[in-house]
N, C-alpha and C positions, 0 to 999 in steps of 0.2 A: 408654515407660522401664522402665531394669531396674530390679530390687528395691532397688540403691545409688543410684538416683535418675541415672544416665548415659543421656545422651541416645543413643539407640540410630540406626542407618540407618532404619529402617522409622519411626522414631518422628519423625526430622528432616523426612521427606518425606511424613508421614501416608500411606505406603505401603496399610494397610489401606481407609482411605475412600478413595485416588483409585481402588483395583482393585475398589471396589465401584460406581465410577461406569458399568461399560460394564454397561447390561442392555438387552439386545434385545429386543426385544417379539414377534416373530415364532417359531413353535415350530418348531423342525427346521433352522434354517439358519445354518452355522456361518459365514460369510460376513457377517452382520450386526453379527457385534462387530468385526470388519476394518475395516466403513464408520463405524462409531462411534466407534473407536481414533484412526483416520484425521484424521476432526473434530474429537475434542478435541484433539488435538496440535496442529492448526491453529489453536484457539481459543487454548493456551495461548502460543504464538509470538506471535500477535495480540496479546496481553497484553503479552507485553515488546515486543514493536516499539511499543506505544503509550509505553510509559515511555521508551523510547532516544529516537523522533524529538522527545518533547514536550521532553525534554533536548537533543537537538540545537537546537529553536527558542529554548530557554531560554539556552541560552549565544550563538546567534546574535543574540538581541536584547541579550547583556550584552557584543557586540564581543569575543565569541572564537570565530572561525572557524576557528580550528585545533581547538579542544576541540569544536564543531558538527560537523567532518569525521569525526573520529574516532569519534564517535556513529554518522553515516551509517554509516560503514564497516560497522560490526558490524551495522546494518540489514540491509544489502545481503547480508552472511552469512548473516544470520538468513531475509529472503525467499528467499535458494537454499533453505538446509533447507526452509523451508514447498513449494518444489517440487518438491525430491527427496520431501516427504511426502505429494504425491500421489501417486507411480509407485507403491507395492504396490496402489494402487487398480484399477492395472491387470491383475492377476492374476485379478480376480475377473470372470468370465464372465457376460455379459449376464443370461442366466438366473437367475444368482443373483441380482443386484440387484432381480430384476422380482418375485423368489418373496418379499421383504419389503419390496419399494417401498410397497405398498398401507398396510402400519404407520405409513408416515412424514406421512399425511393431509394437511394442509395447510405441513407444513413445509419450508422452503425456505433455502438457503444465504444467499438474498438479505437473509434476517432476522438475520443477523450482525450484531448490532450494533456489533462491536469492530469490523469490515471496515469499514463506513460511517462509523466515527469515524478510522479509519486516514487514509481518504481526506480526511474533514473537516480533519484535523491538519495532512495534506500541503499542501491547499490545492486542493482539486478543486475546478473550479467547477461541476459537473455535483452534487455534495451542496448545494450552495444554491437548485437548481433545483427546477421542478416534480418531477421524478422525485426528488430528493434528500427532496423532502417526501413523498413517495408512500411511500420506503423508511421513512421516520421513522415515517410513522402507522400502518405494518405491525410495532411492535416493542411491548415490552411497557412499560407506563408508568413505571417508573425506568429503563427504557433512552431512553425519548424526551426524560425530564429530564435524563439526562447526556450526551447527543447536542446538544440546545438552548443549553446552558451551555457546549459546548465551541465549539460554532459563533459564542459572542459574543468567545472570544478570537482572537486574532492567530495568522494559521498558517506554518507555514514559510515559504510563498510570500512574507508580509508581511515575514516575518524577514530574509528572505534579500534582500528590494528596500530594508528600513530599510538595510541594511550595506553598500549600492551608494550609497544616498545620501548617505549619511553619509561615504561616499569621495571624493563629489565629482560624481558621475552624475547625467545628468536622467534621472529616472524618473516624474515625472509624466505621466498618459495623459488625464487628463480633458477636456482643453480642446480635442483636436482631433487631426488627422494627423500636424502636425508634431513636438505630442510624445509621440504612438505612434512614430513613427520615432526621435527622439531616444530614446525605452526602449530600442528595440528596438538602436540603436546602442548601448547602453551594455550590455547583458547580453553584446551581442558583443563588445565591447572585455573583458568580464569572463573571457570564455571564449577568448577568445586571446590567452596573455600573451606570443606574437612579437612582435607587428604592431609595437610604438613603443619601443626602447628607454627612451624619455622619461617611460613610465609610472608611477604613485605604488609605493613600495616594500609596499603593502598590495594590489596588484593581483595577484600571484602566490599568494596564501592565497585570495581570492575566486576566480579560476579553479579553484584545486584546490576549492574549497567548489562552483562550479558543476557540474562533473564528478562529486561526488560526488552530487548531487541528481538529475542525470542516470543517474547509475547505478543508481540507487535507482527512479526512474520507468520503466528498462529494465526491471527486475527484475520489478517490478510486471505490467509486460506480460506478460513471458515467464511469471509466474503464473497471469495471464488464460487465455493463451493455452492454457497445460497443464490447467487448468480446463474450457474449453470444450471440448478434444479429447477429456479425459474422458468429458464429458457424451454427445458423440457419440458415443463406444466404446459407452457404455452403453445410450441411449434413440434414437440415430440424430438424426433431425430430428422425433422426437415433441415432444408438448409437456413440460413440465418440471413439478418439483412445484410446490406452493404457486401454483397457476394463472400461472405464466409458460410463455412460450412457448419456452422451454427452451433450445437450443443457438443458435437464430437471437439469442436477446438474448444470450447469452455471444459469439459472434462480434463483434456489434455494439459490445461493452464492451470489447472484445481491445485496440484501439489508443486507449483512453480514456487521456490522459494527465495526470499530475500538474502538468507545467509546459511548456504546447507552446510558450509564451513562449523557453523555451529551447534547443530544437527547432530553432525557426525562428531564433532570434538566429545558430546554428551555419553555414545558408545565408550570411547578410550577414558572417559572420566568416572565410568562406573568400574566396582572392581569384576572382578571375571564369576563365574558360577562357582559354589561351594565344593571343596574337592570332598568328595564320597569317602567315606572312612570305611 
């Protein structure tokens, strides 16, 4: 603050503290600072995304699909910024990365608690399986506590299915194939507003919300693909940091969907091929 007590730009943004957080560990490798900055910016955007996605989930739980869609629209824009934010690392020659790679030790991007939290909040099945348990076990104790608490909350997918259910669609899947087919039909109905003019008045808002969820899912698929390509550019097919298999592990994760049922429903919603005359 100034002598008069006014808040300055640097005070408000805590710039001295922020700019002191880029601390390279290797000597004489300028690109290590770039590596740190890019990853710190990603984590800052992750923090904002967690807030926006939590709000989108809460709005769906409060029967506000329009408000949820607005939050999801911003989340997609932020995810696009995350993708663009990776691109500066493409300017770093592999020899520069290998010059400081050794100081990374056992650290790995898989240890990003916020990335796992975003996937858990979205409703990804893989976070609740053995692989998710493995990821959570590798985090700091306070991070594990936060993530395990997040896993007890309703997800964005739970909130969306609840909206469908309240709108009169059959969404239960527990009792067998017939109910699973009914749920798929419900999702197809919510993603295709032009099929039935007798549809309920709230269906267009649900369709817009479903499209927003697909937009988010697609953007995160692109982010994972961008990340995998960057890693391949830097280390080829070699092992990754933290004991991972490197690019092979990342490639396998590229098409991991947040909302696979919404993608499957698009096949159901579309008309079949035209009949030959």
